[in-house]
C-alpha positions as CSV (number, residue, x, y, z in Angstrom):
1,X,85.1,91.9,104.4
2,X,88.1,90.0,105.6
3,X,85.8,87.2,107.0
4,X,84.2,86.9,103.5
5,X,87.7,86.7,101.9
6,X,88.8,84.0,104.4
7,X,85.6,82.0,103.9
8,X,86.0,82.1,100.1
9,X,89.6,81.1,100.4
10,X,88.7,78.3,102.8
11,X,86.0,77.1,100.4
12,X,88.6,77.1,97.6
13,X,91.0,75.2,99.7
14,X,88.3,72.7,100.7
15,X,87.4,72.1,97.1
16,X,91.0,71.8,96.0
17,X,91.8,69.4,98.9
18,X,88.9,67.1,97.9
19,X,89.5,67.2,94.1
20,X,90.8,63.9,92.9
21,X,91.0,62.2,96.2
22,X,87.6,60.5,96.0
23,X,86.3,62.5,99.0
24,X,82.6,62.9,98.2
25,X,81.0,63.7,101.5
26,X,82.4,67.2,102.2
27,X,79.6,69.5,103.3
28,X,79.6,73.3,103.7
29,X,77.1,75.1,106.0
30,X,74.7,77.7,104.6
31,X,76.7,80.4,106.3
32,X,80.0,79.2,104.8
33,X,78.4,79.0,101.3
34,X,76.8,82.4,101.7
35,X,80.1,84.0,102.7
36,X,82.1,82.4,100.0
37,X,79.6,83.1,97.2
38,X,78.4,86.5,98.2
39,X,74.8,85.2,98.2
40,X,72.9,85.7,101.4
41,X,71.8,82.8,103.5
42,X,68.2,84.1,103.1
43,X,68.6,83.9,99.3
44,X,69.9,80.3,99.6
45,X,66.9,79.4,101.7
46,X,64.7,81.0,99.1
47,X,66.4,79.0,96.3
48,X,65.6,75.9,98.4
49,X,62.0,77.0,98.9
50,X,61.4,77.4,95.2
51,X,63.3,74.2,94.3
52,X,66.1,76.0,92.5
53,X,68.9,74.9,94.8
54,X,68.3,72.2,97.3
55,X,70.9,71.5,100.0
56,X,72.5,68.1,99.9
57,X,71.4,67.5,103.5
58,X,69.7,69.1,106.4
59,X,71.1,68.4,109.8
60,X,69.2,67.4,113.0
61,X,69.4,71.1,114.0
62,X,67.6,72.0,110.7
63,X,70.8,73.6,109.3
64,X,71.3,73.3,105.5
65,X,74.5,71.8,104.2
66,X,75.8,71.9,100.6
67,X,78.0,69.5,98.7
68,X,80.2,70.1,95.7
69,X,77.3,69.4,93.3
70,X,75.2,72.1,94.9
71,X,78.1,74.6,94.8
72,X,78.5,73.9,91.1
73,X,74.8,74.4,90.6
74,X,74.9,77.7,92.6
75,X,77.8,78.9,90.4
76,X,75.7,78.1,87.3
77,X,72.7,80.0,88.8
78,X,74.9,83.0,89.6
79,X,76.3,83.0,86.0
80,X,72.8,82.9,84.6
81,X,71.7,85.7,86.9
82,X,74.7,87.7,85.7
83,X,73.4,87.3,82.1
84,X,70.2,88.8,83.3
85,X,68.0,85.8,83.4
86,X,65.1,85.6,85.8
87,X,64.8,82.7,88.3
88,X,61.9,81.1,86.5
89,X,64.0,80.9,83.3
90,X,67.0,79.7,85.2
91,X,64.9,77.0,86.8
92,X,63.7,75.9,83.4
93,X,67.2,75.8,81.9
94,X,68.6,73.8,84.8
95,X,65.6,71.4,84.8
96,X,66.3,70.4,81.2
97,X,68.9,68.1,80.0
98,X,72.0,70.1,79.4
99,X,75.7,69.6,79.3
100,X,77.2,71.7,82.0
101,X,80.5,72.1,80.2
102,X,78.7,73.3,77.0
103,X,76.6,75.7,79.2
104,X,79.7,77.1,80.8
105,X,81.4,77.6,77.5
106,X,78.3,79.5,76.2
107,X,78.3,81.6,79.4
108,X,81.9,82.4,78.8
109,X,81.3,83.4,75.2
110,X,78.5,85.7,76.3
111,X,80.6,87.3,79.0
112,X,83.5,87.8,76.7
113,X,81.2,89.4,74.1
114,X,79.8,91.7,76.9
115,X,83.4,92.5,77.9
116,X,84.2,93.4,74.3
117,X,81.1,95.6,74.1
118,X,82.1,97.4,77.4
119,X,85.7,97.8,76.2
120,X,84.3,99.5,73.0
121,X,82.2,101.8,75.1
122,X,85.1,102.7,77.3
123,X,87.2,103.5,74.2
124,X,84.5,105.7,72.9
125,X,84.2,107.5,76.3
126,X,88.0,107.9,76.5
127,X,88.1,109.4,73.0
128,X,85.3,111.8,73.9
129,X,87.1,112.9,77.0
130,X,90.3,113.5,75.0
131,X,88.5,115.5,72.4
132,X,86.8,117.6,75.1
133,X,90.1,118.2,76.9
134,X,91.8,119.2,73.6
135,X,88.8,121.4,72.6
136,X,88.5,119.5,69.3
137,X,85.4,118.2,67.6
138,X,84.9,114.5,67.7
139,X,83.9,113.0,64.3
140,X,80.3,111.7,64.5
141,X,81.4,108.2,63.4
142,X,83.7,108.0,66.5
143,X,81.0,109.3,68.9
144,X,78.8,106.3,68.4
145,X,81.5,103.6,67.7
146,X,80.9,101.9,71.0
147,X,77.1,101.7,70.4
148,X,77.3,99.6,67.3
149,X,76.4,96.0,67.4
150,X,78.3,93.4,65.4
151,X,76.4,90.7,63.6
152,X,77.8,88.2,66.1
153,X,76.6,90.3,69.1
154,X,73.1,90.6,67.6
155,X,73.0,86.8,67.0
156,X,74.0,86.2,70.6
157,X,71.4,88.6,71.9
158,X,68.8,87.0,69.7
159,X,69.7,83.5,71.1
160,X,69.5,84.9,74.6
161,X,66.1,86.5,73.9
162,X,64.8,83.2,72.5
163,X,66.1,81.3,75.5
164,X,64.5,83.8,77.9
165,X,61.1,84.0,76.2
166,X,60.8,80.6,74.6
167,X,59.6,82.3,71.4
168,X,61.6,81.1,68.4
169,X,60.6,84.2,66.3
170,X,62.1,87.5,67.4
171,X,61.1,90.1,64.7
172,X,62.9,93.1,66.2
173,X,66.2,91.3,65.7
174,X,65.5,91.0,61.9
175,X,65.4,94.8,61.9
176,X,68.6,95.1,63.8
177,X,70.3,92.7,61.4
178,X,69.0,94.7,58.4
179,X,70.3,98.0,59.9
180,X,73.8,96.6,60.7
181,X,74.0,95.2,57.1
182,X,73.8,98.8,55.8
């Protein structure tokens, strides 16, 4: 665990040291990237095999080396995985023309919405525990407060479903929107 922390810290230092100094040829070994990112070397080799994340170079010893561009792409892959996207969908997204900054902002919005949803569930659970400890009945409206979707959450989920499936029509979201309007 300490080795992983040190590798991640060294990678951050390497990135910080090269930022703004015009150093463009810094390379990290597959083991270094694996330790810093929490992704296994085997996964990195698989990503290379399927064309999702190619190393910037391969040494004479057949070792894979990654540059800053590949690290940024790996970060994006991991963010998309966190959002539940499969590798084929991630590959399609990354293959298209996209603005990385816009994509990161979208990921951030989705993660914040997910955090808000989880915070709401935690609040509902906390209230349930309090009512059980006090021996009081919890009002039905409070019991399910954390399970309600806001219009914004439904729109974000619909956009994610469209992105995943490629299908512009998602009829089940129309029903969700109708129910939340009530």
